[in-house]
C-alpha positions, 0 to 999 in steps of 0.5 A: 896874222891878218890871214889867220884872223880871216880863217878863224872868222870864216870857220866860225861863221861856217860852224854857226850856220851849220845846224846842230845835231842832238848828239854829244861833242868833244866839249869838256865836262860841265861848263865847257864851251860846246863846238859850234857855239859863239864863244862870246856867251860864256853862260851858254850851257845854262840855257837851251841850245835853241836860245843861242840860235837865230830867232828865225831858225829857232825851233818851236819846241825843245828838242829833248823832252823833260824825261830825256833830260832828267834821265841824262842828268841822273846818268851823269850824276850817278857817274860822278858819284861812282867815280868818287867811290860813293855810288848812289843807290840803284833804287834812286837812279835806276842804274845797277851799281854792283859796288853800292853798299846799302849798309855803309852808304851815306845815302842809305837814309834817302827814301827812293820815289816811285820813279827813278830819278826822284826821292820821297819826302813828306809823302811827295815824289821830288824829281832830282832834275827838277830840284836842281833846275829850280835851285840853279836858276836862283843862283845855287844853294848859297843864293837860295839860302840868302833869299828870304823867300827862296826855299819857301818858293821851292817848297810851294813848287813841290807842295811839301810842308815847311817842316820838311825843309831841313830834310830837303836841304840835307838831301840836296847837300848830299847829292846835288851840292857836290855836283853844283860845285863841280859844275860851277868850277868847270864853268869858271875854268872854261870862261877863263880859258875862253877869255884868255884866248880871245884877248890873245887873238884880239891883241895879235890881230888888232892892227890888221883887223881894223884896216880890213874890217872897219865896220866890226864893232869892238868889245866895249860892253861892260862885263856881266856877273852871273850868280855865284859864277864869277865875272863873265867876259864881255860879249858883242851884241848879236841877233842870237843874244838872249834878251835881258829878261832871260839872263841869269842874275838879272834883277828883273827876271820873274820867279821861275815856276816848275814848268819854265824851269824844266823847259828853259832849264840848263841844257846839260846834254852836251856838257854831261855827255862828256862826263865819262870821257873826261874822267877816263882821260884824267885816270889815263893821264895818271897812269900813262906818260904823256908826250907832246906831238906837233901836228898841223891842224889841216893834217889832223882835223878837216877844215871846218870840222867841229873839233877844229872850230874848238881850237880856233879863237874867233874874233868876230861875233855871231854873224848875221844871217846875211854873212857869207861863207869865206872862200878857200882863197882866204883860208891861208896861213900857218897851220895850228898845233895842238897836244895829243896823247901819245897812246890810246888804251883799248880794253875789250870786255866780254858781254858776260854778266858776272853773277855771284851766287850761292846755290843758285841764289844771288845773295847781293840782290837778296840783301839789296831787296831786303834793305829796300823793303826795310827802308822805312825809318824808325819812328821817334819815341816822341811820336807815341805821345802819352801812353795809356797803360790801361788801353795797352792792357786792353789792346793785348787782351783783344788779341787783334793783329793790329792791336797786338802789333801796336801794344807789343811794339810800344811795350818793347820801347817802354821796357828799354827806357831808363829812369832817373837812377841807374837801377830804375826803368819802366815800373812794371810793379805798378802794372800787374794787370799788364804783366798778367795779360802778357803771360796769358797771351803767351800761354794762349799762343803756345798751348791754346788752352791745353792743360799742363800735365807734368811728369811725376817725380822719381828720385831714382829715375835717370831721365836723359837731359837734352843738351843745348849742343844736341839741339843745335846739331839737329837744327844744323842737320835739318837746315843743311838738307837739300831744299830745306826751306821748302819743307813744312816743319813744326813752327812754320807759318800757317798760310791761312792766317794771311799777313798776320804775324807768326805766333812764335814771333809774338812769343819771342817778343814777349820773352824779350820784353821780360828780359829787358824789364829784368835788367833794372834792379828796381824790378827784380824783387817784384818779378822774382816773386811772380812765380807764374813767369817761371812756370810759363816760360819754363813750359815754353822751353820744354822739349819732347821726343818725337820720331827719334828726334826732339821737337818743342813742346809747343806746336807753334815753335820751331826748334830754332825758336825754342833755342832762342827762348831757352837762352833768353830764359837762362838770362832772365834767371841769371838776373832774377836769381838773387831775389828768387826764393822757392816756397811751399805752395807757390813753387811746384817741384816740377818747376824746380826740376825744369830749372835744373834741366835747363841749367844742366843742358848747357853744362853736362854735354860730354863734348863741352865738359872739358878743361879750360884749354880744351874749351878754348880749342873747341871754340877755335880761338888761338891761344894768343887771342881773346880767351874767354870762357864759354858764355852760355856755360858761364851764365848757367853756372852763375844761375845755379850758384845763385839759385842754390845759395840759400839752404831753402832752395837747396832743399827744393833741389834735393826733393825735385831732382833725381840722384842720377841727374845730380851725379851727371852734373857733378861729373861734368863740373869735375871735368871742367876743372883745370888740370894741365899747366896751360889750364892754370896759366889761363886761371891767372886771368880774372875771367877764368879765375871767376869761371873756376870759382863758379865751378867749385861753388857748384861742386860745393852746392851739389855736395851739400845736396847729395844724399849720403850714398852719392857722397860715398860714391864720390869718395870711392870713384877712382875713375873720376879722381875727384880728390886728386883733381882737387889736391892738384888745384890746391897745390898749383894755386897755393903751394907753388905760388908766392905769398903775394899771389896766394891772396888771389886764390884764397877764396877758391882754395877755401871753397875746395877744402869745404867741398872736400870736407862736406863730402868726407862727412858722408852725412845728410846735410838736411838732417838737423836732429843730431845736435843743437847747432844746425848743419845748414849753416854756411861753411863746414865745421862748427867754428863759424857758429861758436862750437869749439869741438875737435873736427873729426874726419875719415882721412880723405887726404891721408895720402897727401900728408906732405902736401897737406902739411905744406898747406897748413904752414901757409900764413893764409891757412894759419890765420883762418881757423875754420879752414885750418881745422877742416884741412887738418881733419882731412889729413889726420888718420885716426885709428 
């Protein structure tokens, strides 16, 4: 044992006398004891390596500059988080990380600084390594929080205001606090291992060591405690021991400023160099079996090597400069053993960069750059303060780029704010001038003072209704052409306007503002009476034919912009339709015709005007999934049924819309009715039953608007089979269902019978000269207005006598006198 002790002391002395290089070592990660260092100083990794050397041999300047230390620290920090499957942003560390997700990352809110390794806070660049150094020298985040002036001193060091303290603490908790915990834990583990090794060596060699080296002092110094680092083992006095003023946790230590924290801060070169090596070894130990092999130290490690010194437990403190190296005669004893992994994994990776591109474009890189360009956080609503509506109106009237940007952004936020009640929001009815300025802005941007010249109305004309599907196909065809983004098309930004917004973006913003204001019920009566809103928006939605294709009427809009605006206007109409009333003098007929063509564009396309099951198949949704009606078609039906609910609005439709257009919509709605058994199974769902009810209500409205010649055409058109489809629906929903299920379909069946009756009459519904009772009353027949005359018909359903009698015998029909009399008149054939 005495010989082993002498060998250990000799090798320790030889290692301390050898000058250290600047490279890595085989020490463990974070808090490990670097080979060649005196094991008596367990807080050694927190100081410069030169501080542990003899003052005579200590260099005048640190071996590593601040930038090198910062880069090494950031590299190790990024590696730690990458192994935890939480990679840091590449813009923050300067290290490319393909697995970084800028959308779901917990670090997406941290704004990178102007240089790598720093983040931006309160207009200042905060170096991460500098921040870590300052807080670690004060004992870690826990001790800084306990100190009253801890955080204040750090804020003064970086020259940032006190209001930024919560954000600074949050960023430190996200990035550096996990790193601090790992560093502290590994440091304590290494201290415990070193202490155990020292105690074992001292206990085994105490008798012989005392006889051979009586001058060697014993470990009688009291233990020291580092800030938050546990009890440090006792150490022997040496010439390389740092003075008390430099020990961590010394009460007499003066506050550390920024420069001293950087130069005298924790030298993490050796500890951080072993980061990747340790993490890879941990993964290797999980995947492969380990086997212990006993080999001698001398056969595996050369005598006096750095790795061999790490396994020898020294008993002598750091010897002075007069200590001589031991002779080979004293290096005797049994060789030491150690554990080694039984196998090594060697992986060869080709020097090839894998690029995921599409059409020569790196989509991930584009998304990352886009995310970095939009990293500015949104302003809080309280940053706006008190808003002057008059000043907002003047800003829009000025049409200056900066004023428009502020005014429209502010108005967008105001339009989304809710009031004290669910139906209240921004009271636009108190700001009529603001609304007028917004509409003037849209007209000036879209048409530049060009007067609107609508086409003359001809009820016998057959204009082509441009459908939404046709416009989408044109956009798809244009955008899929080679080099589509390089072509200059209508609506592209004019390069002469510089960094200002594209006019189409401003128009889209105004449309979105009006749509937001329409969501609140308190604004609906006011907005529904502002007929200029519909005039301007419907004009912007216009489509013109140019060179065998379709383009927007406004020269500043692209076809994609026009599709977006048409959809927004459709939703605005659905919200304002209950309070919208056409009136003579305020509602021109061309506005009514534009509304009809906009609605019909979502309904009359032959490829989309199909039964419910075909709609689901067209959308590509499996029958077992979430089956819903087409959203745009459903909204269009909602708009049409609500606008044409009153007889006055129906009269305007009959004067403004041509008969071929009315017939085209009628045919499309008949094709949308359920016909097969699978269609009626879908109808059992509430959303599809509501969809079918809207289709039937649209047919009833068209039947009311039809002139007598179109009603006769609907009765005689065998290819359409209108009455056959209607009778099949009645049979499936009423006759073949039990009494409990009929109540859910009573409204649909009654509306179908009323539609058949109004078409069977083949009369002008707006001609009120035939009797005292106006036929504009809701519902067909005179039972609802007190007239008890017998209903007369032409026997439209005379071929369905058996089914008709079965329907008449239903309890729901017998209790409804109006429906019973109308159905009976349709079945009865008079001679």
